C-alpha atoms as an extended CHARMM CRD file, in Angstrom:
* protein
*
       181  EXT
         1         1  TYR       CA            -20.3520000000        9.3210000000      -23.4480000000  PROA      1               0.0000000000
         2         2  ASP       CA            -20.0400000000        5.6290000000      -25.9250000000  PROA      2               0.0000000000
         3         3  VAL       CA            -22.3590000000        6.9070000000      -28.2690000000  PROA      3               0.0000000000
         4         4  VAL       CA            -21.0700000000       10.4660000000      -28.8800000000  PROA      4               0.0000000000
         5         5  GLY       CA            -17.2580000000        9.0940000000      -28.6530000000  PROA      5               0.0000000000
         6         6  LYS       CA            -18.7900000000        6.7280000000      -31.5920000000  PROA      6               0.0000000000
         7         7  ALA       CA            -20.1630000000        9.6430000000      -32.9850000000  PROA      7               0.0000000000
         8         8  PHE       CA            -16.8570000000       11.8230000000      -34.1760000000  PROA      8               0.0000000000
         9         9  GLY       CA            -14.4630000000        8.7250000000      -33.4700000000  PROA      9               0.0000000000
        10        10  TRP       CA            -12.7090000000        9.2840000000      -30.3230000000  PROA      10              0.0000000000
        11        11  PRO       CA            -12.4590000000        6.7300000000      -27.2690000000  PROA      11              0.0000000000
        12        12  VAL       CA            -14.1940000000        8.2100000000      -24.5940000000  PROA      12              0.0000000000
        13        13  TYR       CA            -11.0850000000        9.4210000000      -22.5650000000  PROA      13              0.0000000000
        14        14  LYS       CA            -10.5330000000       11.7980000000      -25.2840000000  PROA      14              0.0000000000
        15        15  LEU       CA            -13.9400000000       13.1900000000      -24.6260000000  PROA      15              0.0000000000
        16        16  LEU       CA            -12.9510000000       13.0300000000      -20.6140000000  PROA      16              0.0000000000
        17        17  GLY       CA            -10.4310000000       15.5340000000      -21.3330000000  PROA      17              0.0000000000
        18        18  GLY       CA             -7.6410000000       13.2750000000      -22.0210000000  PROA      18              0.0000000000
        19        19  LEU       CA             -5.6040000000       10.3690000000      -21.2220000000  PROA      19              0.0000000000
        20        20  ALA       CA             -4.7720000000       10.3300000000      -17.5400000000  PROA      20              0.0000000000
        21        21  ASN       CA             -2.7050000000        7.0960000000      -17.1820000000  PROA      21              0.0000000000
        22        22  GLU       CA             -0.6850000000        5.4870000000      -19.3500000000  PROA      22              0.0000000000
        23        23  LYS       CA             -0.9470000000        2.2520000000      -17.4070000000  PROA      23              0.0000000000
        24        24  ILE       CA             -2.6310000000        1.2460000000      -14.4410000000  PROA      24              0.0000000000
        25        25  ALA       CA             -1.9960000000       -1.9900000000      -12.4270000000  PROA      25              0.0000000000
        26        26  LEU       CA             -4.7990000000       -3.5080000000      -11.3160000000  PROA      26              0.0000000000
        27        27  ALA       CA             -5.1610000000       -6.0110000000       -7.8840000000  PROA      27              0.0000000000
        28        28  PHE       CA             -7.2470000000       -8.7360000000       -7.3250000000  PROA      28              0.0000000000
        29        29  VAL       CA            -10.0390000000       -8.3410000000       -5.0550000000  PROA      29              0.0000000000
        30        30  MET       CA             -9.6570000000      -11.7000000000       -2.5210000000  PROA      30              0.0000000000
        31        31  SER       CA            -12.3470000000      -12.9040000000       -0.4200000000  PROA      31              0.0000000000
        32        32  SER       CA            -11.1480000000      -14.0720000000        3.5020000000  PROA      32              0.0000000000
        33        33  GLY       CA            -11.4100000000      -17.7820000000        4.3230000000  PROA      33              0.0000000000
        34        34  THR       CA             -8.7280000000      -19.5150000000        6.5840000000  PROA      34              0.0000000000
        35        35  ALA       CA             -5.0760000000      -18.3720000000        6.8280000000  PROA      35              0.0000000000
        36        36  ALA       CA             -4.0810000000      -21.0230000000        4.5740000000  PROA      36              0.0000000000
        37        37  GLU       CA             -6.2720000000      -20.8560000000        2.3120000000  PROA      37              0.0000000000
        38        38  VAL       CA             -5.7630000000      -16.8590000000        2.4150000000  PROA      38              0.0000000000
        39        39  GLY       CA             -2.4040000000      -17.5190000000        1.7410000000  PROA      39              0.0000000000
        40        40  ALA       CA             -2.4740000000      -20.1450000000       -0.8300000000  PROA      40              0.0000000000
        41        41  GLU       CA             -5.2700000000      -17.9050000000       -3.1600000000  PROA      41              0.0000000000
        42        42  GLY       CA             -2.1230000000      -14.8640000000       -2.5140000000  PROA      42              0.0000000000
        43        43  LYS       CA              0.7060000000      -16.9980000000       -4.0700000000  PROA      43              0.0000000000
        44        44  ALA       CA             -1.9380000000      -18.1900000000       -6.8030000000  PROA      44              0.0000000000
        45        45  LEU       CA             -2.7150000000      -14.6330000000       -7.7490000000  PROA      45              0.0000000000
        46        46  VAL       CA              0.9830000000      -13.2620000000       -7.8580000000  PROA      46              0.0000000000
        47        47  LYS       CA              1.8380000000      -16.6230000000      -10.0440000000  PROA      47              0.0000000000
        48        48  ALA       CA             -1.0600000000      -15.4000000000      -12.3070000000  PROA      48              0.0000000000
        49        49  GLY       CA              0.8770000000      -11.8990000000      -12.2540000000  PROA      49              0.0000000000
        50        50  PHE       CA             -1.0530000000       -9.7350000000       -9.9720000000  PROA      50              0.0000000000
        51        51  LYS       CA              1.1010000000       -7.3740000000       -8.2050000000  PROA      51              0.0000000000
        52        52  GLY       CA             -1.7600000000       -5.7880000000       -5.9360000000  PROA      52              0.0000000000
        53        53  LEU       CA             -4.1970000000       -8.1590000000       -3.6470000000  PROA      53              0.0000000000
        54        54  LYS       CA             -6.9250000000       -6.2560000000       -1.6050000000  PROA      54              0.0000000000
        55        55  LEU       CA             -8.0050000000       -8.8550000000        1.2530000000  PROA      55              0.0000000000
        56        56  LYS       CA            -11.5390000000       -8.3590000000        2.7710000000  PROA      56              0.0000000000
        57        57  VAL       CA            -11.5330000000       -8.0240000000        6.3340000000  PROA      57              0.0000000000
        58        58  GLY       CA            -14.1000000000       -6.7690000000        8.7440000000  PROA      58              0.0000000000
        59        59  ALA       CA            -16.7230000000       -9.8750000000        9.1510000000  PROA      59              0.0000000000
        60        60  ARG       CA            -14.5160000000      -11.4210000000       11.7050000000  PROA      60              0.0000000000
        61        61  GLN       CA            -12.8990000000      -10.6270000000       15.0330000000  PROA      61              0.0000000000
        62        62  PRO       CA             -9.8050000000       -8.6430000000       14.8080000000  PROA      62              0.0000000000
        63        63  GLU       CA             -7.6520000000      -11.4360000000       15.8630000000  PROA      63              0.0000000000
        64        64  GLU       CA             -8.4250000000      -13.2370000000       13.1980000000  PROA      64              0.0000000000
        65        65  ASP       CA             -7.9510000000      -10.5980000000       10.6870000000  PROA      65              0.0000000000
        66        66  ILE       CA             -5.1660000000       -9.5890000000       11.5360000000  PROA      66              0.0000000000
        67        67  GLU       CA             -4.2170000000      -13.4630000000       11.1630000000  PROA      67              0.0000000000
        68        68  LEU       CA             -4.9060000000      -13.4680000000        7.3020000000  PROA      68              0.0000000000
        69        69  ILE       CA             -3.2360000000      -10.1850000000        7.0440000000  PROA      69              0.0000000000
        70        70  GLY       CA             -0.0370000000      -11.7180000000        8.1280000000  PROA      70              0.0000000000
        71        71  ALA       CA             -0.7540000000      -15.3280000000        6.2510000000  PROA      71              0.0000000000
        72        72  LEU       CA             -1.1380000000      -13.3980000000        3.1750000000  PROA      72              0.0000000000
        73        73  ARG       CA              1.9230000000      -11.3810000000        3.5850000000  PROA      73              0.0000000000
        74        74  GLU       CA              4.1240000000      -14.3490000000        4.3930000000  PROA      74              0.0000000000
        75        75  ALA       CA              2.7910000000      -16.1800000000        1.5470000000  PROA      75              0.0000000000
        76        76  VAL       CA              3.0190000000      -13.1070000000       -1.0270000000  PROA      76              0.0000000000
        77        77  GLY       CA              6.1870000000      -12.0490000000        0.0260000000  PROA      77              0.0000000000
        78        78  ASN       CA              7.0290000000       -8.1200000000       -0.0050000000  PROA      78              0.0000000000
        79        79  LYS       CA              7.3200000000       -6.6940000000       -3.2160000000  PROA      79              0.0000000000
        80        80  ILE       CA              3.3660000000       -7.6620000000       -3.3110000000  PROA      80              0.0000000000
        81        81  LYS       CA              0.8170000000       -4.3640000000       -2.5330000000  PROA      81              0.0000000000
        82        82  ILE       CA             -1.7140000000       -5.5920000000        0.3490000000  PROA      82              0.0000000000
        83        83  MET       CA             -4.8950000000       -3.7020000000        0.8410000000  PROA      83              0.0000000000
        84        84  ILE       CA             -7.1190000000       -4.2320000000        3.1380000000  PROA      84              0.0000000000
        85        85  ASP       CA            -11.5270000000       -3.4900000000        2.8580000000  PROA      85              0.0000000000
        86        86  ALA       CA            -13.4530000000       -3.9950000000        6.3410000000  PROA      86              0.0000000000
        87        87  ASN       CA            -16.3870000000       -2.6030000000        4.1730000000  PROA      87              0.0000000000
        88        88  GLY       CA            -16.9740000000       -0.5330000000        7.2990000000  PROA      88              0.0000000000
        89        89  GLY       CA            -16.9490000000       -3.7420000000        9.4920000000  PROA      89              0.0000000000
        90        90  TRP       CA            -15.1920000000       -2.0670000000       12.4940000000  PROA      90              0.0000000000
        91        91  VAL       CA            -16.3190000000        0.0440000000       15.2270000000  PROA      91              0.0000000000
        92        92  TYR       CA            -13.1580000000        2.7240000000       16.1200000000  PROA      92              0.0000000000
        93        93  HSD       CA            -11.2460000000        0.8570000000       18.6560000000  PROA      93              0.0000000000
        94        94  GLN       CA            -11.8250000000       -2.5330000000       16.6640000000  PROA      94              0.0000000000
        95        95  ALA       CA            -10.2810000000       -0.7720000000       13.7500000000  PROA      95              0.0000000000
        96        96  LEU       CA             -7.7770000000        1.1430000000       15.8580000000  PROA      96              0.0000000000
        97        97  TYR       CA             -6.4120000000       -2.7570000000       17.4820000000  PROA      97              0.0000000000
        98        98  VAL       CA             -5.9710000000       -3.8980000000       14.1000000000  PROA      98              0.0000000000
        99        99  LEU       CA             -4.5390000000       -1.2040000000       11.9810000000  PROA      99              0.0000000000
       100       100  GLN       CA             -1.9350000000       -0.4040000000       14.8090000000  PROA      100             0.0000000000
       101       101  ARG       CA             -1.0550000000       -4.0550000000       14.5640000000  PROA      101             0.0000000000
       102       102  ALA       CA             -1.1320000000       -5.0750000000       10.8720000000  PROA      102             0.0000000000
       103       103  ALA       CA              1.1860000000       -2.0700000000       10.4480000000  PROA      103             0.0000000000
       104       104  LYS       CA              3.9050000000       -4.4960000000       10.2460000000  PROA      104             0.0000000000
       105       105  TYR       CA              2.5050000000       -6.1040000000        7.5810000000  PROA      105             0.0000000000
       106       106  ASP       CA              3.3220000000       -3.1810000000        5.1420000000  PROA      106             0.0000000000
       107       107  ILE       CA             -0.5130000000       -2.3390000000        4.2150000000  PROA      107             0.0000000000
       108       108  SER       CA             -0.9080000000        0.4910000000        1.2170000000  PROA      108             0.0000000000
       109       109  VAL       CA             -4.1410000000        0.8320000000        1.8420000000  PROA      109             0.0000000000
       110       110  ALA       CA             -7.0400000000        0.5810000000        4.6310000000  PROA      110             0.0000000000
       111       111  GLU       CA            -10.2500000000        0.9980000000        3.1140000000  PROA      111             0.0000000000
       112       112  GLN       CA            -13.4300000000        2.3360000000        4.7980000000  PROA      112             0.0000000000
       113       113  PRO       CA            -11.7890000000        0.6870000000        7.8860000000  PROA      113             0.0000000000
       114       114  VAL       CA            -15.0020000000        2.2790000000       10.0930000000  PROA      114             0.0000000000
       115       115  PRO       CA            -18.8550000000        2.7720000000        8.9600000000  PROA      115             0.0000000000
       116       116  TRP       CA            -19.5060000000        5.2700000000        6.5580000000  PROA      116             0.0000000000
       117       117  TRP       CA            -21.0510000000        7.8350000000        8.9320000000  PROA      117             0.0000000000
       118       118  ASP       CA            -18.0270000000        7.4080000000       11.0170000000  PROA      118             0.0000000000
       119       119  ILE       CA            -15.6960000000       10.4640000000        9.5200000000  PROA      119             0.0000000000
       120       120  ASP       CA            -15.0690000000       11.2990000000       13.3530000000  PROA      120             0.0000000000
       121       121  GLY       CA            -13.2750000000        7.9470000000       13.4060000000  PROA      121             0.0000000000
       122       122  LEU       CA            -11.3560000000        7.9620000000       10.0850000000  PROA      122             0.0000000000
       123       123  ALA       CA             -9.9190000000       11.2100000000       10.7720000000  PROA      123             0.0000000000
       124       124  ARG       CA             -8.8000000000        9.9350000000       14.2060000000  PROA      124             0.0000000000
       125       125  LEU       CA             -7.1210000000        6.6980000000       12.6440000000  PROA      125             0.0000000000
       126       126  ARG       CA             -5.7180000000        8.6910000000       10.3600000000  PROA      126             0.0000000000
       127       127  ARG       CA             -3.8020000000       10.3900000000       13.0810000000  PROA      127             0.0000000000
       128       128  LYS       CA             -2.7420000000        7.3430000000       15.2970000000  PROA      128             0.0000000000
       129       129  VAL       CA             -2.1670000000        4.3940000000       12.6770000000  PROA      129             0.0000000000
       130       130  ASP       CA              0.6080000000        4.1110000000        9.7420000000  PROA      130             0.0000000000
       131       131  VAL       CA             -1.7140000000        2.8280000000        7.5170000000  PROA      131             0.0000000000
       132       132  PRO       CA             -3.1050000000        4.8520000000        4.8320000000  PROA      132             0.0000000000
       133       133  ILE       CA             -7.0010000000        5.6160000000        5.1350000000  PROA      133             0.0000000000
       134       134  PHE       CA             -9.1010000000        5.6960000000        1.9330000000  PROA      134             0.0000000000
       135       135  PRO       CA            -12.9870000000        5.8670000000        2.6320000000  PROA      135             0.0000000000
       136       136  ASP       CA            -15.0600000000        4.2190000000        0.0710000000  PROA      136             0.0000000000
       137       137  GLU       CA            -18.6850000000        4.3440000000        1.4380000000  PROA      137             0.0000000000
       138       138  SER       CA            -17.9450000000        7.3200000000        3.8790000000  PROA      138             0.0000000000
       139       139  ALA       CA            -16.6880000000        9.1020000000        0.1040000000  PROA      139             0.0000000000
       140       140  ALA       CA            -20.7270000000        8.3750000000       -1.0460000000  PROA      140             0.0000000000
       141       141  GLU       CA            -21.9220000000       11.9470000000       -1.4310000000  PROA      141             0.0000000000
       142       142  LEU       CA            -20.1920000000       15.0910000000       -2.9910000000  PROA      142             0.0000000000
       143       143  GLY       CA            -20.3930000000       17.0340000000        0.7240000000  PROA      143             0.0000000000
       144       144  HSD       CA            -18.9170000000       14.0550000000        2.4440000000  PROA      144             0.0000000000
       145       145  VAL       CA            -16.3630000000       13.9970000000        0.1610000000  PROA      145             0.0000000000
       146       146  ILE       CA            -15.6960000000       17.7940000000        1.4400000000  PROA      146             0.0000000000
       147       147  GLN       CA            -16.2330000000       17.2140000000        5.0560000000  PROA      147             0.0000000000
       148       148  ILE       CA            -13.1560000000       14.1830000000        5.0420000000  PROA      148             0.0000000000
       149       149  ILE       CA            -10.7770000000       16.6170000000        3.3370000000  PROA      149             0.0000000000
       150       150  LYS       CA            -12.2060000000       19.1760000000        5.8200000000  PROA      150             0.0000000000
       151       151  GLN       CA            -11.5320000000       16.5860000000        8.5260000000  PROA      151             0.0000000000
       152       152  GLU       CA             -8.1600000000       15.0220000000        6.6930000000  PROA      152             0.0000000000
       153       153  ALA       CA             -9.5030000000       12.2850000000        7.4680000000  PROA      153             0.0000000000
       154       154  ALA       CA             -8.2920000000       10.2120000000        4.3630000000  PROA      154             0.0000000000
       155       155  ASP       CA             -4.8500000000        9.7270000000        2.3200000000  PROA      155             0.0000000000
       156       156  GLY       CA             -7.3010000000        9.3720000000       -0.4020000000  PROA      156             0.0000000000
       157       157  LEU       CA            -10.1250000000        8.1200000000       -1.4190000000  PROA      157             0.0000000000
       158       158  ILE       CA            -11.6070000000        5.0040000000       -3.1110000000  PROA      158             0.0000000000
       159       159  LEU       CA            -13.6470000000        6.2240000000       -6.2670000000  PROA      159             0.0000000000
       160       160  LYS       CA            -16.6480000000        3.6560000000       -7.7500000000  PROA      160             0.0000000000
       161       161  VAL       CA            -17.9980000000        5.3170000000      -10.5750000000  PROA      161             0.0000000000
       162       162  PRO       CA            -21.3270000000        3.6180000000      -10.8140000000  PROA      162             0.0000000000
       163       163  LYS       CA            -21.0870000000        4.6530000000       -6.2680000000  PROA      163             0.0000000000
       164       164  ALA       CA            -20.4650000000        8.1390000000       -7.4800000000  PROA      164             0.0000000000
       165       165  GLY       CA            -23.2640000000        8.2760000000       -9.5840000000  PROA      165             0.0000000000
       166       166  GLY       CA            -21.6070000000        8.7130000000      -13.2670000000  PROA      166             0.0000000000
       167       167  ILE       CA            -18.3970000000        9.9230000000      -14.7560000000  PROA      167             0.0000000000
       168       168  LEU       CA            -19.6130000000       13.3940000000      -14.2400000000  PROA      168             0.0000000000
       169       169  LYS       CA            -20.1940000000       13.1900000000      -10.6880000000  PROA      169             0.0000000000
       170       170  ALA       CA            -17.1270000000       11.1040000000      -10.1970000000  PROA      170             0.0000000000
       171       171  GLN       CA            -14.9230000000       13.9350000000      -11.5660000000  PROA      171             0.0000000000
       172       172  LYS       CA            -16.1740000000       16.3990000000       -9.8380000000  PROA      172             0.0000000000
       173       173  ARG       CA            -15.1620000000       14.2270000000       -6.7040000000  PROA      173             0.0000000000
       174       174  VAL       CA            -11.5820000000       13.8170000000       -8.2330000000  PROA      174             0.0000000000
       175       175  ALA       CA            -11.3150000000       17.7420000000       -9.2150000000  PROA      175             0.0000000000
       176       176  ILE       CA            -12.2770000000       18.5660000000       -5.2940000000  PROA      176             0.0000000000
       177       177  ALA       CA            -10.0130000000       15.8180000000       -4.2460000000  PROA      177             0.0000000000
       178       178  GLN       CA             -7.3600000000       16.9680000000       -6.7500000000  PROA      178             0.0000000000
       179       179  ALA       CA             -7.3990000000       20.8940000000       -5.4110000000  PROA      179             0.0000000000
       180       180  ALA       CA             -7.3070000000       19.4450000000       -1.5950000000  PROA      180             0.0000000000
       181       181  ASN       CA             -3.9420000000       17.9240000000       -2.7060000000  PROA      181             0.0000000000
């Protein structure tokens, strides 16, 4: 795409159909530490100008994850968007436990709360929690995206172009998701 764009003197976004978003707010992906460390890092990132923070969870006990999420919310206040990413680190009952308790911290996205293969679990979670569910690894294949849509297992998708297999394959996922609203 870059070579073709350079040959025509166009930016790649024009080759792909035009500008979709004039501006995209960036979020910072945080690693987990102690509650105090997460709070301090969150404050520093907000001071640096980030309006969204994504906290990695799912590698600890559920109670510890809830504590970390609470510490981050307390440290950054209510105007900052907080997302969490368990990378499939919780089984269904753990995800349900954490998300039901973490909902009070106004989580804007729970990314891949259960293992990638548990699309049924994603669907059950979506019906039982007040936190938007966004699969990542579960949407790795086009067929999985269709299955997620059919089962109403997600509020949206986390789409990473390299994981999708490139720009064209990513565009297919976007088109299917848009068609399913």
